C-alpha positions in Angstrom: 41.9 39.3 -20.8 39.1 41.9 -21.0 36.9 39.3 -22.8 37.3 36.7 -20.0 34.3 37.7 -17.8 32.0 37.9 -20.8 33.1 34.6 -22.1 32.9 33.0 -18.6 29.3 34.4 -18.2 28.3 32.9 -21.6 29.7 29.5 -20.6 28.0 29.6 -17.2 24.7 30.5 -18.8 25.1 27.7 -21.4 25.9 25.2 -18.6 22.9 26.3 -16.6 20.6 25.8 -19.6 22.1 22.4 -20.3 21.4 21.4 -16.6 17.8 22.6 -16.8 17.3 20.6 -20.0 19.0 17.6 -18.6 16.9 17.7 -15.5 13.8 18.0 -17.6 14.8 14.8 -19.6 15.5 13.0 -16.3 11.9 13.3 -15.1 9.2 11.1 -16.7 7.7 12.6 -19.8 3.9 13.0 -20.2 4.1 10.1 -22.7 5.8 7.9 -20.1 3.7 4.8 -19.3 4.1 5.7 -15.5 2.1 8.9 -16.2 -0.4 7.7 -18.8 -1.0 4.0 -18.0 -2.4 1.4 -18.5 -2.6 0.8 -14.7 -3.2 -2.3 -12.8 -6.6 -2.5 -10.9 -6.9 -5.1 -8.2 -10.2 -7.0 -8.7 -10.0 -10.1 -6.4 -11.4 -8.6 -3.2 -14.7 -8.5 -1.3 -15.8 -6.2 1.5 -18.7 -4.9 3.5 -20.3 -1.6 2.3 -18.4 0.2 5.1 -16.1 -0.4 8.0 -18.9 0.5 10.3 -17.8 1.0 14.0 -14.2 -0.3 13.6 -12.0 2.1 15.5 -8.9 0.1 16.4 -7.4 -2.8 14.4 -4.5 -5.1 15.4 -2.2 -5.7 12.5 -0.5 -9.2 12.7 3.1 -9.8 11.5 3.3 -10.6 7.8 3.0 -14.3 7.4 5.3 -16.0 4.9 5.0 -19.6 5.8 7.0 -21.8 3.5 6.9 -19.2 0.7 9.6 -16.9 2.1 12.1 -16.9 5.0 11.1 -15.3 8.3 13.8 -12.7 8.1 12.5 -11.5 4.8 8.9 -11.2 6.2 10.2 -9.4 9.3 11.7 -6.8 7.0 8.3 -6.2 5.4 6.4 -5.7 8.6 7.1 -2.0 8.9 6.4 -1.5 5.2 2.9 -3.0 5.4 2.2 -1.2 8.7 3.1 2.1 7.1 0.9 1.7 4.1 -2.1 0.6 6.3 -1.6 3.6 8.6 -1.5 5.9 5.6 -5.1 4.8 4.8 -6.3 6.5 8.0 -9.4 4.2 8.1 -8.8 3.3 11.7 -6.1 3.2 14.4 -3.6 0.6 13.5 -1.8 -1.4 16.3 1.1 -3.4 14.9 1.8 -6.5 16.8 5.4 -7.3 16.9 6.8 -10.8 16.2 8.1 -10.8 19.8 4.7 -10.0 21.3 2.9 -12.4 19.0 5.3 -15.2 20.2 4.8 -14.1 23.9 1.0 -14.1 23.7 0.5 -17.1 21.3 3.8 -19.0 21.1 4.2 -18.3 17.4 5.8 -15.3 15.6 3.2 -15.2 12.9 -0.3 -16.5 11.9 -1.6 -16.6 8.4 -5.3 -16.0 7.5 -5.7 -19.8 7.0 -3.9 -20.9 10.1 -5.6 -22.7 13.0 -5.7 -20.1 15.6 -5.4 -20.6 19.4 -8.7 -20.9 21.1 -8.3 -17.6 23.0 -6.7 -15.7 20.1 -9.5 -13.2 19.5 -10.4 -12.8 23.2 -6.7 -12.0 24.0 -6.4 -9.4 21.2 -9.6 -7.7 22.3 -8.6 -7.7 26.0 -5.0 -6.6 25.6 -5.4 -4.0 22.9 -9.1 -2.9 23.3 -9.3 -3.6 19.6 -12.4 -4.1 17.3 -10.8 -6.2 14.6 -7.6 -8.0 13.5 -5.8 -7.7 10.1 -4.1 -10.8 8.6 -1.6 -10.3 5.8 -0.1 -13.4 4.1 2.6 -13.5 1.4 1.6 -16.2 -1.1 4.2 -15.5 -3.8 7.7 -14.0 -3.2 10.3 -13.5 -5.9 12.9 -11.2 -4.5 14.9 -11.0 -7.8 14.0 -9.5 -11.1 11.4 -9.6 -12.3 9.9 -9.1 -8.8 6.6 -10.7 -7.9 4.6 -10.6 -4.8 1.3 -12.4 -3.9 -0.7 -10.8 -1.1 -3.7 -12.3 0.7 -5.3 -10.4 3.5 -8.4 -10.6 5.8 -9.9 -8.2 8.2 -12.0 -9.9 10.8 -13.9 -8.5 13.8 -12.8 -9.7 17.2 -16.4 -9.9 18.4 -18.1 -12.6 16.5 -15.2 -13.3 14.1 -17.0 -11.7 11.1 -15.0 -11.1 7.9 -15.3 -7.5 6.9 -12.9 -7.6 3.9 -10.8 -10.1 2.1 -8.1 -9.6 -0.7 -6.0 -12.0 -2.8 -3.8 -10.8 -5.7 -0.5 -11.4 -7.3 1.6 -8.4 -8.4 4.2 -9.0 -10.9 6.7 -6.5 -12.3 6.6 -8.5 -15.6 3.1 -7.1 -16.1 3.3 -3.7 -17.7 0.2 -2.4 -16.0 1.7 -3.4 -12.6 5.1 -1.8 -13.5 3.3 1.4 -14.5 1.3 1.5 -11.3 4.3 0.8 -9.1 6.3 3.6 -10.8 3.3 6.0 -10.5 3.0 5.2 -6.8 6.7 5.9 -6.3 6.5 9.2 -8.1 3.5 10.2 -6.1 5.1 9.4 -2.8 8.7 10.5 -3.4 9.5 13.7 -1.6 13.3 13.8 -2.1 13.1 16.6 -4.7 15.6 14.8 -6.9 15.0 15.8 -10.6 16.2 12.4 -11.9 13.6 9.7 -12.6 14.3 7.2 -9.9 10.9 5.4 -10.3 12.5 2.3 -12.0 14.0 1.5 -8.7 10.6 0.4 -7.3 10.9 -2.5 -9.8 14.2 -3.6 -8.3 13.7 -3.2 -4.5 11.5 -5.9 -2.8 10.7 -3.4 0.0 9.6 -0.6 -2.3 7.6 -3.0 -4.5 5.9 -4.3 -1.4 5.1 -0.7 -0.4 3.3 -0.2 -3.7 1.5 -3.6 -3.6 0.4 -3.0 0.1 -0.9 0.4 -0.9 -2.9 -1.0 -3.8 -4.3 -3.7 -1.6 -5.3 -1.4 1.2 -6.9 1.0 -1.2 -9.6 -1.6 -1.7 -10.6 -1.5 2.0 -14.3 -0.5 2.5 -14.9 3.2 3.3 -15.3 4.4 6.8 -19.0 5.1 6.3 -21.3 3.6 3.7 -22.4 5.9 0.9 -25.8 7.3 1.3 -28.5 6.0 -1.1 -29.7 8.6 -3.6 -32.2 11.0 -2.1 -35.7 10.8 -3.3 -37.0 14.2 -4.1 -40.6 14.6 -3.3 -42.9 16.3 -5.7 -43.6 19.9 -4.9 -47.3 20.6 -4.8 -48.6 23.2 -7.1 -49.5 26.5 -5.4 -53.0 27.5 -6.1 -53.4 31.1 -7.2 
């Protein structure tokens, strides 16, 4: 019996070492594509050099049209709003489906919809906003492999000028998209769980939408335009 404590200590230490090694194996290795790429780079977008004086933007409900049922789009409203707010480019005022219907007699409007005649004026008056953000779902596959098409437009309320447009399809079948989605999940996950849960982003429409919305809003113009390279004047020689 005198050897029991020693034997128990050895077994406990061995178990602890096994847990450390197992935890290390459960996190993505440096060679994992989620850490080394290749990554998807959205290319189909156009925007002004800067956001200029935009301070407050009304975010409309996600419009699915005939592509997806309204309840699925309603579930994505908060996901899209969260990712836009994380950009911290301007104050975001999400317009609920109930308020959209109350003001304009429709729960959603796509970026290609015929808008009510007073649409821009009402948003400007009621929310003291400078612009409106449209987000449309153009492709929606909620089962594996997930696929999501996003089209968005940012338009000023005064003059109805387009500041930025975006149109891309994100497919989990594309290895670069899958790598980017998992990398986004790893960067944003704060649960502290040692296991690699990043593949879950490729199975959950909400999580996949979070990645796609973040990738989309990353292409927004900067708050201020970059300054042109400074011209350095020649320094006159000092006479001696």
